[in-house]
N, C-alpha and C positions, 0 to 999 in steps of 0.2 A: 977542445971547446967543451967546457963544463958549465952546468948550472947547479947551484946548491939548493936542494929540496929537503927541508927538514933535517939538515945535518948530513945528508948523503949527497955525494957528488954524482950527478947524472952526466955521463959522457955522450955528447952529441956528435962525436966523430962518426958514429954509425947513426943514421937518421932514426928518429923515434916516431911512434904513433900516438896520437891523442884522440881518444874516442869521445864522441859528442853524446851527452845525456841531457836532453832538454826537459825541464819540468815546467813548460809553458803550454797553454792551451792553443797557441796560434803560431808555432814554428812552421816554416814553409814545408818541411818534409815530415816531421814526426810530432807535430803539435797535438797534444792531448792523448798521445799514444800510451803514455805510462801514467795510469790514473791512480795507482795506489802503491804502497810500499813494496808489495811482492813483485809487481811488474818492473819497478825501478831496479830492485835488487837483481831480478832475473836478467835484465838487460846489462847491468853493470858486470855481473858475473860472466856473462857471455863475452863481453868485450875484453875483460881481463884474461879469460881463458884463450881468447883468440890472439892475445899478445899485446894488448894496449899497454903502453908505458904510463900514460896519464889518462884521467877521465875529466873532461871539461863539462862542468855543470852550468847550465844557463837557465835563468829565471825571468828573462826579459827578452822577448823576441826582437831581433834587430833587422828583420826583413824590411824591405822598403814599405813605407807607410804603416809600419807596425803600430798597434795601439799603445798609447802611453800607459806605463805601469808606475804606480806610486812607489816610493822607497819602502814604505811599510809592507806593501804587497810583495815586493821583490824579496825583502828580508824573510817574510813568512813563507815564501816558496823555497828560497835558497838554503837557509840555515838548517832546517830539518832534514833536507836531502843530504847535505854534507855530513851531518851527525849520523844519519842512517848508514851512509857508506863507510864511514870510519868505524862504526860499531861492528859491522859485518866483515869489512875488509880492512883491518887495522894498518896494513902496509901500503894501501892505495895512495897514489899521488894525485890529488885532486886540484884541478885548475878551476877557478871561478870566473865565469864570463860576466863581468859587470863593469860599468863605468862609474859606479858610485863608491866613494870612499867608505861610507858606513857599512855597506854590504860587503865590501872587501875585508874590512877589519873584523866584522863578526864572523865571516866565513873562515878566515885564517885562524881566528881564535877557537873556532869549532873543529879545526883539524885540517883545513885545506892547505895546500902547499904553494900555489902559484896564483897570481892575479893576471887575468886576461882582459885587457881593457880596449874596447873597440875605438875609444876616443883619445887614447894616449894622454889622458889627463886633462883634456880640453873641455869636458863636460862637467867636471867637478874639480874646483880649484884646490881641494884638499887631498885629491887622490895621490899625487906624487909624494907629498909629505907623509901621507899615511903608509904607503908602500915602503918608503925609505925607513920609517920607524919599525915596520914589521920585518924588515930584512928578508924579504922573499923575492923570488924571480918575478919579473914583470914583462908581460907580453904587451907591446904597444902596436896598435894597428893604425894604418892610414885611412882616414875618413874625413869628409867634409860635412859640416852641419850635424844633423841628428838622423836617426832612422826615419823620422817623419819628413825631413826636408832634403835628404841627400840625393834623391832621384833628380832634383832640379839643379844640382851643383856639379855638373860634369864638364864645365868649360875649362880647358887647359891650353896654354900655349905650347908647353912641352911637359907632358905628364911625368915622365921619368925624372927630369931635372927638378920639377916642383916637388915630387915625392921625396927625392933625396934631400932637398932643402928642409922639408918638413921633418924628416927623420933626424937630420943633423941638429935642428933646434930642439926637438923633443928629447933626444938622447942627452944633449948637453944639460937641459933642464932637469932631467931625471938624475943624472950624475950629481948635479948640485944639491939634490935632495937625498943623496946617500944611497941611491939604488945601484947595486953592483951588477946583478945578473939581469940583462936585458935581452929579449928576443923581439925581432921586428916582424910584422905581418903586413904584406902589401895591401891587404884589404880587398881581395877580389869581390866584386859586386857592390862595393860601398862607394858611392859617388863616382861611379865609372860605368860607361856604356859597355855593351858586349865587345865592341871593337877595341875599346881602351883596355878592357880586361885581358884580351889576347896580346895586345902590345906590351902590357906589363909582364905577362908571362914570358913572352918572347925575349924580353930584355932583363929578366929577373936576376941574372948573374951580376948585373951592375950593382945590385944592393949589397953584394958581398964587400964592397968598399967600406961599408960601415964596420966591418970586422966583427959582426954580431951574427948569432944564429938567425936563420930565416924560417918562419912558419908559413906554410902554404895551406890555405883553407878554401878549397874549391868544391868540396863534396856536394854533388847533386845540385849545384847552383844553376841559376838561370843562364849563365854564360854557356852552359852545356845544353840544357834541355830546350831553351828557346832556339838556339842555333840548329839543333837537330829536329825540332818540331815534335818533341816528346814530353812526357811528364817527369817530375823529379823522381818518381818511383822507377822510371825506366832509365835513369841516368848513371847507373853504376859503371857501365863500360866506359862512357865518356869520362867519368871521374878517374878511373884507373889510368886512362891515357894521359890526362892532364897531370896526375900525380907523378907519373913516370917522367914526363918532361920537366916538372918542377924539381925532381930529384937530380936530374942531370944538370940543372942550373943552380944547385947549391942549397936546396931546401933541407933543413935539418929536422923539422917536425912536420908531419902530415896530420892535419885536423880533419877527421873523417867520421861519417856515420857507419861505415863498413870496415871494421878493423881487420878482419882476416885478409881481405883483399889487399889492403894497404901494406900489411906485414909481408905478404907474398911479393908485392911490387918492390919493396925495399930489398928483399933477399935477391931478387933477380937483377935489379939494377946494380947492387953491390958486386955481383959477379962480373960486371962489365967495366966498372970504374974503380 
C-alpha cells in the first residue's frame, strides 16, 4: 500500500505519523500557540525529530461552530507557512488541511505534497478536478454539512452503512477526476456524537473493504476529554489508547498533536501484529 508524494513512494504497510501544525488562532487544542516563524519552525523541527512522516498544516479551524474564514485569509495564513517549512526542511512532506481548491492549488505549487480535505470535495465543486490535475495524494474525510452546522447533523439510521455509501460515491467521483492515491478518514468528531464516534472506532475495520489506507484523527478530541471529564490538554493518555485501538483495526496514518507518543505506539503495536 503506497502513496506517491512528490515522486517518492511512501510505503504505508507500516503505519505512519502525521503531525498537526495549526496556524489558526482558534484551534481547540493549540490555537494561537505558534505566533511567529521561529515558534512554527521550532514545533515543526520537534515533530520531525520525533519521527513525523508528514506535517499537516491547517489554516481554518474545523472545530464545531468554528468561525468562518475567508479564502483570502486562509491563503494568507497557509501559503507562507508551507513556503517557510519547505525553505528550512526541503525534504518535508506537507499535507494541507483545506476544503478549498484555490488553497490546495497554491499550497501544492508552494511545495506541499498532499491535500487533506475534511469535506471530500463537497464544499468546493472544483476541489476534485484540481487535485486530479495536481496529481497528488488526496485524503477525503467523512463529514456532513460544514464546521458551523455539523453539530446538528448527527441523525443516522445506520452510521457505518451510510459512511460506506458516502465513501463509495466520493471515491468513484475522485477516480473519475483522475485522483490515483486516496486515503479515507472516518472523521471522528465531525457530525457524530460521542457514542457514534466510539461505534465508528469499534467497527473501523469495516472501512478496509474500500481497499484504501485509513487515517485516524482522534488526537485530544472531545470524544476523549468529554468522556473522561478532563481538558484537551489532559487527553494524551486517552489519545494513545484510541490510537492503539485504531492501529489494530487497520489505521495506516495517525494524525496527532503528539508525535513521539504516536511513533512509540506504532512500534509497540507492530511487535504484536
